[in-house]
C-alpha positions as CSV (number, residue, x, y, z in Angstrom):
1,M,13.8,3.0,-1.9
2,A,13.5,-0.9,-2.0
3,I,14.6,-2.7,1.2
4,D,17.8,-4.9,1.0
5,T,17.7,-8.6,1.2
6,E,19.8,-8.6,4.5
7,T,17.4,-6.1,6.4
8,K,14.4,-8.0,4.5
9,Q,15.4,-11.2,6.0
10,A,16.0,-10.0,9.5
11,I,12.6,-8.6,9.8
12,I,10.9,-11.9,8.5
13,D,12.9,-13.7,10.9
14,E,12.2,-11.5,13.8
15,Y,8.2,-11.4,12.9
16,K,7.4,-14.9,11.5
17,V,5.1,-17.0,12.9
18,H,6.1,-20.3,12.0
19,P,9.5,-21.7,10.7
20,K,8.6,-21.3,6.8
21,D,6.6,-18.0,7.2
22,V,7.0,-15.5,4.9
23,G,3.5,-14.2,3.9
24,S,1.7,-13.8,7.3
25,P,-0.2,-10.6,8.2
26,E,2.7,-9.9,11.0
27,V,5.3,-10.1,8.6
28,Q,3.6,-8.0,5.9
29,V,2.8,-5.3,8.6
30,A,6.3,-5.5,9.6
31,L,7.9,-4.9,6.2
32,L,5.4,-2.3,5.6
33,T,6.2,-0.3,8.5
34,H,9.8,-0.4,7.6
35,R,9.0,0.9,3.9
36,I,6.6,3.6,5.4
37,S,9.2,4.9,8.1
38,N,12.2,5.1,5.2
39,L,9.7,6.8,2.7
40,S,8.4,9.3,5.7
41,E,12.0,10.4,5.8
42,H,12.1,11.1,2.4
43,M,9.0,13.1,2.2
44,K,10.7,15.3,5.0
45,V,13.5,16.1,2.6
46,S,11.3,16.2,-0.4
47,P,8.2,17.5,0.4
48,K,6.8,18.2,-3.1
49,D,7.3,14.9,-4.3
50,T,3.8,14.0,-4.9
51,H,4.2,10.2,-6.5
52,S,6.1,9.1,-3.6
53,R,3.5,10.6,-1.4
54,R,0.9,8.6,-3.3
55,G,2.8,5.6,-2.7
56,L,3.1,6.2,0.7
57,L,-0.9,6.5,1.2
58,A,-1.2,3.5,-0.3
59,M,1.3,1.6,1.9
60,V,-0.2,3.1,5.1
61,T,-3.7,2.1,3.9
62,K,-2.7,-1.5,2.9
63,R,-1.0,-1.8,6.2
64,R,-4.3,-0.3,8.1
65,K,-6.4,-3.0,6.1
66,L,-4.0,-5.9,7.5
67,L,-4.1,-4.7,10.9
68,N,-7.9,-4.6,10.8
69,Y,-7.9,-8.2,9.5
70,L,-5.5,-9.4,12.2
71,K,-7.5,-7.6,14.9
72,Q,-10.8,-9.2,13.6
73,T,-9.1,-12.7,13.5
74,V,-6.7,-13.2,16.3
75,A,-6.8,-10.1,18.8
76,G,-4.0,-11.3,20.9
77,R,-1.2,-11.5,17.8
78,Y,-2.9,-8.0,16.9
79,T,-1.8,-6.3,20.5
80,N,1.5,-8.1,20.5
81,L,2.1,-7.0,17.0
82,I,1.3,-3.4,17.6
83,S,3.2,-3.3,20.7
84,R,6.4,-4.6,19.2
85,L,6.4,-2.4,16.3
86,G,5.4,0.5,18.6
87,L,2.5,1.7,16.2
88,R,-0.2,2.8,19.1
89,K,0.5,4.1,22.6
């Protein structure tokens, strides 16, 4: 369930902060959101897959921590990111 390189590069290009950016919180959250959505679809088909459920919960926790960090440091970038990703209503 890994992201193929073209999709990953497209996500990085869309959410990067500066030209050589690959590790900013925005990029990390966007990549995690993509992986979470893919794994959520898998969990709908295979509800008894407990190993994947554990990985999904770990990814959600990591994304939450990154979003908390971004909210505490630069609130404007946080609100922009969650609106672009459609995470909060």
